[in-house]
N, C-alpha and C positions, 0 to 999 in steps of 0.2 A: 291752360285753364283747367281748375279742377274741376271734378264732378259736381262739387256743391256750387260753386261759382256758376257753372253753366246752367244748373238748375235755377239758381237765382235769377240768371238773365232771361231764361225762359218764362220764369213765373211773371218777371216784370213785362215781358211781351205780351203774354197771355191777359195780364190784367188790364194793359194798354187797351188791346183790341176789344176785350169785353166792355170796357168803358165807352169806347167808340160806338159799339153796337148798341150799348144801352141808350147813348144820346141819340143815335139814328132811330130807335123804336120810339122813343119819346117824341121825336119830332114828327114821324108818321102819325102817332095816336093824336098829336094836336091838330095835324093836317086833317084827319078823318073827323075829328071832332066839330071842325068848322063846316062840314057838310051835314045838311039836315038829315035826320036819321033816316025819313023816307026816301031819300035819294042815295044811300049807302049801297043797298042791295044790288044797284047797277053800276056800269062803268068800272072805273079802276078798283072800286072798293068792293064789288060783287064777288061772288064765290070764285071765280076764276079771272078776276081782274088783276092788273099788273102790281097794284099798290097792295092787295092782299097776298098775292104771292111773295112778294118782296118781304112783307112783314112776317110771313110764316117762314121764310128762308133766313132771315136775321134771326128770329126766335129759335130756331133750330141750332143756328151756329153759336148762339149764346149759351145753349145748353150744352153744346159740345166742349165749349170752352170752360164752362164751370166743371165738367167733368175732368179735363186736362188739368185745370187748377188743383183739383182735389188730388189728383195723381201726381202732380209735381210735388205738391206740399207735402206729401206722404214720403215721396223720394227725399226731399231735403230734410224731413224728420229723421228718416232712417240712415242718411248719410252722415248727420252731425256725429262728431266724436262723442264718445260716451260720457266724457266729464265736462262737456259744454254745458252752460246755463241757459235756461229758456228765458 
């Protein structure tokens, strides 16, 4: 597999993972919105609650993936032959 092919494969994987996390974050936000605001400060949605921690973990991973996508995209651009058309 060429370097360019490998980069495209990695980019596809990263984009899929990013989309999965985006969907999971949206699901968590929907779940939280069903809880009355005055009850969100305690339990699973409290500052150290399991849902809050999961939301933070997924958000951090999403940011990491976005940075990786940017790097891989730059690598793809630099690996393209000079005469290729965008």
